[in-house]
Phi, psi and omega in degrees: 000134181299153186294330184287332177292321179296319179296320179297316181298317181297315180295326181289325184277341184301312180300318181296319179296320180295319179297315180298320179297319179294318178298317180297317180297317181296320179298313179300319181295316180296317178299317180297317180297318180297316179299317179298316180297314180297318180296318179297320179296317180298315182294325180291336182270346182300311179301320181294319179295320177298318180296317178297318179295319179296317179296323178296319178296317179295321180297318179296320177297320178297320178297314179297320181295315180296323179292328179293327181287346179284342179285127182299143179230130179247134176242123180253127180210184184144173177294143178306148181071027181250006179101015181294323180291319176299317181298317181289327177295321178296315179291327178296337180280355175276134185297339183265351189242145166216123178260312181076188182287172177297135178280328181069329183280330184296308179296330178292319177295317180296323178294320179296316180296319178295322179295322178299312184289329180291328180272108180302319181298311182292320180296317178296323177297317180296314181297319180294332180274007178085009178265098184279165177299318179298322179294316180296314181296322178296319180292318179297315180299315181296319180296310182298316181296320180297318177299312182296317183300314182280321180294326180272005176055042175057038178294159179297323178240118181278153184207140176232128175243099174223110189316313186278002181296335181290347176293344184240026185303316182297316179294315179302318180298331180284336180255343174235093187296338181256016180287146172232152188234141172243117180259109179280129182238135179217149178310125183303327180296321178289320179299310184291322176299318180294316179301316186283321182283327179267003176054053179272120181274116180227136180306126179099332180277149178236122185292356180238000188235101180297316184299313179299320182293321178296321179295318179295316177301314183299316180296316180296316181293322179298316179298313183292321178294320178296320178295318179298317178295321183296319181283340175101155185290344177279349180242338183232125181243116173289133180235117180277124181304317183301317180288328179297320182271342179272317183232063187300319184297311181297316182292316181292325175301316179294322180294313180296323177296317179298323182271002181060041178247143178285154180285136171223140184295338183299338181292345178268355184223053182300331183299335180287344182253003177295130182085356178245263177287329184260120177256148181235146177267134179277006174259353179268143186288338186265355185301322182284355178260321184281357176287346179268158174296162180306126186212179185251012185306319186263003188297311185238023183295337182284339185300131180090001183245352179274124181305142184299322181291331177286320179300324181291341181254007190303321182291334177277319182290322184221072180297342179295336179302313179291319180301327181273358174095012181276146177279109183266355184267327183280140176284338180229078182293151178257121182266340182142187183250133180286148177276176186295325179302315181293319178298319178295320178298320179296322178293320178297318180296322180290317182290330181240044185303319183296318179297311183292327177294318179293325178291323177297321179294324179298323181259012180301146183298140175236155181295148181301337179270006177275115185295344180292345180291343181265357181278131178270081186248031181297337180291345180264003181286156182300144178240131182282000000 
Protein backbone atom coordinates (compact mmCIF):
# COMPACT_ATOMS: atom_id res chain seq x y z
CA UNK A 1 0.00 0.00 0.00
CA UNK A 2 1.38 3.39 -0.93
CA UNK A 3 2.60 5.41 1.90
CA UNK A 4 0.15 8.29 1.42
CA UNK A 5 -2.83 5.89 1.84
CA UNK A 6 -1.42 4.73 5.16
CA UNK A 7 -1.00 8.30 6.32
CA UNK A 8 -4.60 9.08 5.43
CA UNK A 9 -5.92 6.07 7.39
CA UNK A 10 -3.88 7.01 10.48
CA UNK A 11 -5.04 10.61 10.32
CA UNK A 12 -8.64 9.45 9.83
CA UNK A 13 -8.60 7.09 12.90
CA UNK A 14 -7.05 9.54 15.38
CA UNK A 15 -10.33 11.38 16.24
CA UNK A 16 -12.20 8.10 16.72
CA UNK A 17 -9.55 6.74 19.08
CA UNK A 18 -9.55 9.95 21.05
CA UNK A 19 -13.32 9.85 21.42
CA UNK A 20 -13.23 6.23 22.55
CA UNK A 21 -10.49 7.04 25.10
CA UNK A 22 -12.50 9.91 26.45
CA UNK A 23 -15.64 7.73 26.80
CA UNK A 24 -13.64 5.05 28.56
CA UNK A 25 -12.14 7.61 30.93
CA UNK A 26 -15.54 9.17 31.70
CA UNK A 27 -17.01 5.71 32.38
CA UNK A 28 -14.20 4.83 34.79
CA UNK A 29 -14.62 8.20 36.51
CA UNK A 30 -18.39 7.78 36.94
CA UNK A 31 -18.00 4.25 38.33
CA UNK A 32 -15.36 5.48 40.78
CA UNK A 33 -17.59 8.36 41.92
CA UNK A 34 -20.53 5.97 42.46
CA UNK A 35 -18.35 3.55 44.45
CA UNK A 36 -17.04 6.41 46.62
CA UNK A 37 -20.58 7.69 47.27
CA UNK A 38 -21.84 4.22 48.21
CA UNK A 39 -18.84 3.60 50.47
CA UNK A 40 -19.30 6.95 52.19
CA UNK A 41 -23.00 6.21 52.73
CA UNK A 42 -22.19 2.79 54.15
CA UNK A 43 -19.57 4.17 56.52
CA UNK A 44 -21.91 6.89 57.71
CA UNK A 45 -24.53 4.27 58.64
CA UNK A 46 -22.20 1.98 60.64
CA UNK A 47 -22.44 4.00 63.91
CA UNK A 48 -26.23 4.14 63.57
CA UNK A 49 -26.42 0.39 62.94
CA UNK A 50 -24.15 -0.25 65.93
CA UNK A 51 -26.37 1.97 68.04
CA UNK A 52 -29.48 0.13 66.84
CA UNK A 53 -27.81 -3.19 67.56
CA UNK A 54 -26.75 -1.96 71.00
CA UNK A 55 -30.25 -0.71 71.74
CA UNK A 56 -31.67 -4.02 70.58
CA UNK A 57 -29.27 -5.83 72.90
CA UNK A 58 -30.23 -3.56 75.79
CA UNK A 59 -33.91 -4.03 75.00
CA UNK A 60 -33.47 -7.81 75.03
CA UNK A 61 -31.60 -7.56 78.32
CA UNK A 62 -34.40 -5.41 79.71
CA UNK A 63 -36.91 -8.03 78.61
CA UNK A 64 -34.88 -10.77 80.29
CA UNK A 65 -34.42 -8.60 83.36
CA UNK A 66 -38.12 -7.83 83.61
CA UNK A 67 -38.99 -11.49 83.19
CA UNK A 68 -36.56 -12.36 85.94
CA UNK A 69 -38.35 -10.00 88.28
CA UNK A 70 -41.56 -11.91 87.69
CA UNK A 71 -40.15 -14.90 89.55
CA UNK A 72 -41.30 -14.75 93.19
CA UNK A 73 -38.60 -14.06 95.78
CA UNK A 74 -38.88 -14.79 99.51
CA UNK A 75 -36.56 -13.26 102.09
CA UNK A 76 -36.38 -14.88 105.52
CA UNK A 77 -34.83 -12.88 108.35
CA UNK A 78 -34.88 -12.01 112.00
CA UNK A 79 -32.40 -11.92 114.84
CA UNK A 80 -30.06 -14.93 114.85
CA UNK A 81 -31.29 -17.92 116.91
CA UNK A 82 -34.91 -16.97 116.21
CA UNK A 83 -35.89 -19.95 114.06
CA UNK A 84 -34.83 -18.69 110.64
CA UNK A 85 -33.11 -22.00 109.78
CA UNK A 86 -36.18 -24.00 110.79
CA UNK A 87 -38.35 -21.70 108.71
CA UNK A 88 -36.22 -22.10 105.62
CA UNK A 89 -36.09 -25.91 106.09
CA UNK A 90 -39.88 -25.96 106.19
CA UNK A 91 -40.10 -23.90 102.99
CA UNK A 92 -37.39 -26.02 101.40
CA UNK A 93 -39.67 -29.03 101.84
CA UNK A 94 -42.14 -27.41 99.43
CA UNK A 95 -41.56 -28.68 95.86
CA UNK A 96 -41.63 -25.17 94.32
CA UNK A 97 -39.25 -23.47 96.75
CA UNK A 98 -35.58 -23.65 97.53
CA UNK A 99 -33.88 -21.42 100.08
CA UNK A 100 -30.69 -23.31 100.80
CA UNK A 101 -28.02 -22.33 103.24
CA UNK A 102 -27.15 -18.75 104.22
CA UNK A 103 -25.48 -16.92 101.34
CA UNK A 104 -23.75 -14.48 103.71
CA UNK A 105 -22.86 -12.25 100.72
CA UNK A 106 -26.33 -10.75 100.21
CA UNK A 107 -26.61 -8.94 103.58
CA UNK A 108 -23.00 -7.80 103.24
CA UNK A 109 -23.66 -6.27 99.85
CA UNK A 110 -26.82 -4.58 101.12
CA UNK A 111 -24.90 -3.25 104.11
CA UNK A 112 -22.21 -1.86 101.83
CA UNK A 113 -24.77 -0.13 99.65
CA UNK A 114 -26.48 1.35 102.74
CA UNK A 115 -23.10 2.57 104.03
CA UNK A 116 -22.42 4.37 100.74
CA UNK A 117 -25.70 6.24 100.87
CA UNK A 118 -25.33 7.01 104.58
CA UNK A 119 -21.98 8.68 103.97
CA UNK A 120 -22.66 12.01 102.26
CA UNK A 121 -18.99 12.28 101.29
CA UNK A 122 -18.84 8.83 99.69
CA UNK A 123 -22.22 9.21 98.00
CA UNK A 124 -21.22 12.56 96.48
CA UNK A 125 -17.98 11.02 95.22
CA UNK A 126 -19.93 8.27 93.48
CA UNK A 127 -22.36 10.75 91.90
CA UNK A 128 -19.51 13.02 90.79
CA UNK A 129 -17.83 10.01 89.20
CA UNK A 130 -20.87 9.28 87.07
CA UNK A 131 -22.09 6.39 89.25
CA UNK A 132 -25.77 7.18 89.64
CA UNK A 133 -28.21 5.78 92.19
CA UNK A 134 -30.08 3.99 89.41
CA UNK A 135 -26.83 2.41 88.23
CA UNK A 136 -25.96 1.18 91.73
CA UNK A 137 -29.45 -0.20 92.35
CA UNK A 138 -29.46 -1.98 89.01
CA UNK A 139 -26.10 -3.59 89.80
CA UNK A 140 -27.20 -4.63 93.31
CA UNK A 141 -30.41 -6.10 91.95
CA UNK A 142 -28.54 -8.03 89.25
CA UNK A 143 -25.99 -9.34 91.76
CA UNK A 144 -28.60 -10.49 94.28
CA UNK A 145 -30.77 -12.09 91.62
CA UNK A 146 -27.83 -13.94 90.09
CA UNK A 147 -26.81 -15.32 93.48
CA UNK A 148 -30.37 -16.42 94.25
CA UNK A 149 -30.96 -17.93 90.82
CA UNK A 150 -27.91 -20.19 90.96
CA UNK A 151 -27.95 -20.83 94.71
CA UNK A 152 -31.62 -21.81 94.51
CA UNK A 153 -30.91 -24.08 91.54
CA UNK A 154 -33.43 -22.26 89.32
CA UNK A 155 -36.37 -23.06 91.59
CA UNK A 156 -39.81 -21.74 90.66
CA UNK A 157 -39.80 -19.61 93.81
CA UNK A 158 -36.47 -18.13 94.86
CA UNK A 159 -35.68 -17.73 98.54
CA UNK A 160 -32.95 -16.23 100.68
CA UNK A 161 -32.40 -16.97 104.34
CA UNK A 162 -29.92 -14.52 105.84
CA UNK A 163 -31.01 -13.31 109.31
CA UNK A 164 -29.99 -9.68 108.94
CA UNK A 165 -31.46 -9.28 105.45
CA UNK A 166 -34.68 -7.94 107.02
CA UNK A 167 -32.79 -4.81 108.09
CA UNK A 168 -32.98 -3.79 104.43
CA UNK A 169 -36.55 -4.88 103.64
CA UNK A 170 -37.67 -1.47 102.37
CA UNK A 171 -34.71 -1.17 100.00
CA UNK A 172 -35.07 -4.77 98.78
CA UNK A 173 -38.74 -4.12 98.13
CA UNK A 174 -37.79 -1.14 95.97
CA UNK A 175 -35.58 -3.24 93.67
CA UNK A 176 -37.62 -6.47 93.81
CA UNK A 177 -41.22 -5.39 93.45
CA UNK A 178 -42.55 -8.93 93.95
CA UNK A 179 -40.46 -9.77 97.03
CA UNK A 180 -42.10 -11.04 100.20
CA UNK A 181 -40.57 -11.17 103.66
CA UNK A 182 -40.91 -13.47 106.66
CA UNK A 183 -39.73 -11.88 109.90
CA UNK A 184 -39.01 -14.52 112.54
CA UNK A 185 -39.63 -13.31 116.09
CA UNK A 186 -38.58 -15.11 119.26
CA UNK A 187 -38.49 -14.28 122.96
CA UNK A 188 -35.27 -12.32 123.53
CA UNK A 189 -34.52 -14.37 126.64
CA UNK A 190 -34.48 -17.56 124.59
CA UNK A 191 -32.44 -15.92 121.83
CA UNK A 192 -29.77 -14.62 124.20
CA UNK A 193 -29.59 -17.85 126.20
CA UNK A 194 -29.06 -19.75 122.95
CA UNK A 195 -26.40 -17.33 121.71
CA UNK A 196 -24.45 -17.52 124.96
CA UNK A 197 -24.71 -21.25 125.65
CA UNK A 198 -23.97 -22.30 122.06
CA UNK A 199 -21.24 -19.66 121.82
CA UNK A 200 -22.57 -18.08 118.64
CA UNK A 201 -20.39 -15.19 117.57
CA UNK A 202 -22.55 -12.31 116.29
CA UNK A 203 -21.42 -8.74 115.78
CA UNK A 204 -22.41 -6.66 118.81
CA UNK A 205 -23.15 -9.61 121.10
CA UNK A 206 -20.96 -10.44 124.09
CA UNK A 207 -20.91 -14.05 125.28
CA UNK A 208 -20.46 -12.85 128.88
CA UNK A 209 -22.72 -9.79 129.05
CA UNK A 210 -26.51 -10.29 129.28
CA UNK A 211 -27.28 -6.57 129.44
CA UNK A 212 -25.38 -5.74 126.30
CA UNK A 213 -27.00 -8.63 124.47
CA UNK A 214 -30.53 -7.55 125.40
CA UNK A 215 -29.76 -4.03 124.14
CA UNK A 216 -28.35 -5.36 120.86
CA UNK A 217 -31.36 -7.64 120.39
CA UNK A 218 -33.72 -4.76 121.09
CA UNK A 219 -32.06 -2.46 118.57
CA UNK A 220 -32.00 -5.13 115.89
CA UNK A 221 -35.62 -6.15 116.41
CA UNK A 222 -36.78 -2.55 116.43
CA UNK A 223 -35.09 -1.94 113.09
CA UNK A 224 -36.52 -5.08 111.51
CA UNK A 225 -40.04 -4.49 112.80
CA UNK A 226 -39.97 -0.93 111.51
CA UNK A 227 -38.80 -2.19 108.12
CA UNK A 228 -41.53 -4.82 108.11
CA UNK A 229 -44.14 -2.20 108.92
CA UNK A 230 -42.77 0.10 106.24
CA UNK A 231 -43.11 -2.42 103.39
CA UNK A 232 -46.63 -3.28 104.56
CA UNK A 233 -48.54 -6.32 105.79
CA UNK A 234 -49.14 -7.56 102.26
CA UNK A 235 -45.37 -7.96 101.81
CA UNK A 236 -44.00 -8.71 105.28
CA UNK A 237 -45.37 -11.33 107.66
CA UNK A 238 -44.16 -11.55 111.28
CA UNK A 239 -43.81 -15.20 112.32
CA UNK A 240 -43.51 -16.03 116.01
CA UNK A 241 -41.15 -18.92 116.62
CA UNK A 242 -43.14 -20.09 119.64
CA UNK A 243 -46.35 -20.43 117.61
CA UNK A 244 -44.48 -22.06 114.73
CA UNK A 245 -43.30 -24.94 116.92
CA UNK A 246 -46.49 -25.18 119.00
CA UNK A 247 -49.08 -25.00 116.22
CA UNK A 248 -47.10 -25.72 113.03
CA UNK A 249 -50.02 -26.72 110.81
CA UNK A 250 -52.02 -23.55 111.44
CA UNK A 251 -49.01 -21.26 111.25
CA UNK A 252 -47.56 -22.85 108.11
CA UNK A 253 -50.96 -22.74 106.41
CA UNK A 254 -51.04 -18.99 107.00
CA UNK A 255 -47.47 -18.61 105.76
CA UNK A 256 -48.13 -20.52 102.53
CA UNK A 257 -51.30 -18.53 101.94
CA UNK A 258 -49.34 -15.31 102.43
CA UNK A 259 -46.71 -16.53 99.93
CA UNK A 260 -49.36 -17.69 97.44
CA UNK A 261 -48.14 -21.29 97.67
CA UNK A 262 -50.37 -24.34 97.65
CA UNK A 263 -50.47 -26.61 100.66
CA UNK A 264 -48.40 -29.81 100.61
CA UNK A 265 -48.09 -32.20 103.55
CA UNK A 266 -44.31 -32.37 103.20
CA UNK A 267 -43.99 -28.96 104.89
CA UNK A 268 -44.91 -30.65 108.18
CA UNK A 269 -42.15 -33.24 107.81
CA UNK A 270 -39.06 -31.37 106.64
CA UNK A 271 -36.81 -33.81 108.51
CA UNK A 272 -37.61 -36.50 105.95
CA UNK A 273 -35.97 -34.45 103.19
CA UNK A 274 -32.74 -33.57 105.01
CA UNK A 275 -29.82 -34.73 102.89
CA UNK A 276 -32.14 -35.08 99.88
CA UNK A 277 -33.92 -31.95 98.70
CA UNK A 278 -32.79 -30.03 101.79
CA UNK A 279 -29.09 -29.38 102.20
CA UNK A 280 -27.52 -28.10 105.40
CA UNK A 281 -24.28 -26.27 106.06
CA UNK A 282 -22.02 -27.71 108.72
CA UNK A 283 -20.77 -24.22 109.52
CA UNK A 284 -24.21 -23.04 110.69
CA UNK A 285 -25.11 -23.42 114.35
CA UNK A 286 -28.69 -24.62 113.80
CA UNK A 287 -28.03 -27.49 111.39
CA UNK A 288 -27.85 -30.09 114.16
CA UNK A 289 -31.22 -28.92 115.48
CA UNK A 290 -33.33 -28.70 112.31
CA UNK A 291 -32.52 -32.30 111.37
CA UNK A 292 -35.19 -33.23 113.91
CA UNK A 293 -38.95 -32.97 113.36
CA UNK A 294 -40.65 -29.84 114.68
CA UNK A 295 -40.37 -30.04 118.44
CA UNK A 296 -40.40 -28.10 121.71
CA UNK A 297 -36.88 -28.90 122.96
CA UNK A 298 -35.64 -25.30 122.71
CA UNK A 299 -38.88 -23.55 123.60
CA UNK A 300 -38.31 -22.96 127.33
CA UNK A 301 -34.68 -23.99 127.75
CA UNK A 302 -33.79 -20.46 128.82
CA UNK A 303 -36.02 -20.54 131.93
CA UNK A 304 -34.01 -20.38 135.15
CA UNK A 305 -30.84 -19.11 133.45
CA UNK A 306 -31.41 -15.35 133.24
CA UNK A 307 -29.72 -13.56 136.19
CA UNK A 308 -32.25 -12.04 138.61
CA UNK A 309 -30.73 -8.54 138.41
CA UNK A 310 -31.03 -8.65 134.60
CA UNK A 311 -34.64 -9.86 134.81
CA UNK A 312 -35.55 -6.87 136.95
CA UNK A 313 -34.27 -4.53 134.20
CA UNK A 314 -35.72 -6.45 131.27
CA UNK A 315 -38.32 -3.83 130.32
CA UNK A 316 -35.64 -1.15 130.21
CA UNK A 317 -33.04 -3.25 128.44
CA UNK A 318 -35.43 -4.69 125.86
CA UNK A 319 -38.70 -2.74 125.62
CA UNK A 320 -39.41 -4.49 122.31
CA UNK A 321 -40.32 -7.63 124.28
CA UNK A 322 -43.49 -5.99 125.58
CA UNK A 323 -44.18 -4.31 122.26
CA UNK A 324 -44.14 -7.75 120.65
CA UNK A 325 -46.55 -9.11 123.25
CA UNK A 326 -44.26 -11.17 125.47
CA UNK A 327 -44.89 -11.57 129.20
CA UNK A 328 -41.83 -10.04 130.84
CA UNK A 329 -43.04 -10.40 134.43
CA UNK A 330 -43.49 -14.16 134.71
CA UNK A 331 -40.48 -16.40 135.31
CA UNK A 332 -42.29 -19.16 133.43
CA UNK A 333 -44.30 -17.56 130.61
CA UNK A 334 -46.95 -19.57 128.79
CA UNK A 335 -46.61 -19.53 125.03
CA UNK A 336 -49.56 -21.75 124.19
CA UNK A 337 -50.65 -25.35 123.77
CA UNK A 338 -48.94 -27.76 121.35
CA UNK A 339 -51.00 -29.51 118.70
CA UNK A 340 -51.13 -33.29 118.29
CA UNK A 341 -48.48 -33.36 115.57
CA UNK A 342 -45.93 -31.77 117.86
CA UNK A 343 -46.83 -34.10 120.72
CA UNK A 344 -46.33 -37.08 118.41
CA UNK A 345 -42.99 -35.66 117.28
CA UNK A 346 -41.86 -35.33 120.89
CA UNK A 347 -42.71 -38.96 121.49
CA UNK A 348 -40.74 -40.01 118.40
CA UNK A 349 -37.70 -38.10 119.60
CA UNK A 350 -37.94 -39.72 123.02
CA UNK A 351 -38.42 -43.25 121.68
CA UNK A 352 -35.50 -42.95 119.23
CA UNK A 353 -33.26 -40.68 121.27
CA UNK A 354 -30.06 -42.52 120.35
CA UNK A 355 -30.74 -42.22 116.63
CA UNK A 356 -31.54 -38.49 116.77
CA UNK A 357 -28.53 -37.79 118.97
CA UNK A 358 -26.22 -39.54 116.52
CA UNK A 359 -27.77 -37.63 113.63
CA UNK A 360 -27.30 -34.36 115.51
CA UNK A 361 -23.62 -35.21 115.99
CA UNK A 362 -23.33 -35.93 112.28
CA UNK A 363 -24.55 -32.41 111.50
CA UNK A 364 -22.78 -30.73 114.43
CA UNK A 365 -21.19 -27.43 113.56
CA UNK A 366 -17.60 -27.43 112.40
CA UNK A 367 -15.19 -24.54 112.08
CA UNK A 368 -15.07 -22.89 108.62
CA UNK A 369 -11.42 -23.95 108.27
CA UNK A 370 -12.31 -27.63 108.75
CA UNK A 371 -11.97 -29.23 105.30
CA UNK A 372 -14.54 -31.88 106.21
CA UNK A 373 -17.32 -29.34 105.68
CA UNK A 374 -16.82 -29.77 101.92
CA UNK A 375 -17.18 -33.54 101.97
CA UNK A 376 -20.43 -34.93 100.60
CA UNK A 377 -20.77 -37.71 103.15
CA UNK A 378 -24.56 -37.78 103.59
CA UNK A 379 -24.57 -41.47 102.73
CA UNK A 380 -22.84 -42.10 106.05
CA UNK A 381 -25.45 -40.37 108.17
CA UNK A 382 -27.51 -42.48 110.61
CA UNK A 383 -30.60 -44.22 109.22
CA UNK A 384 -33.65 -44.87 111.33
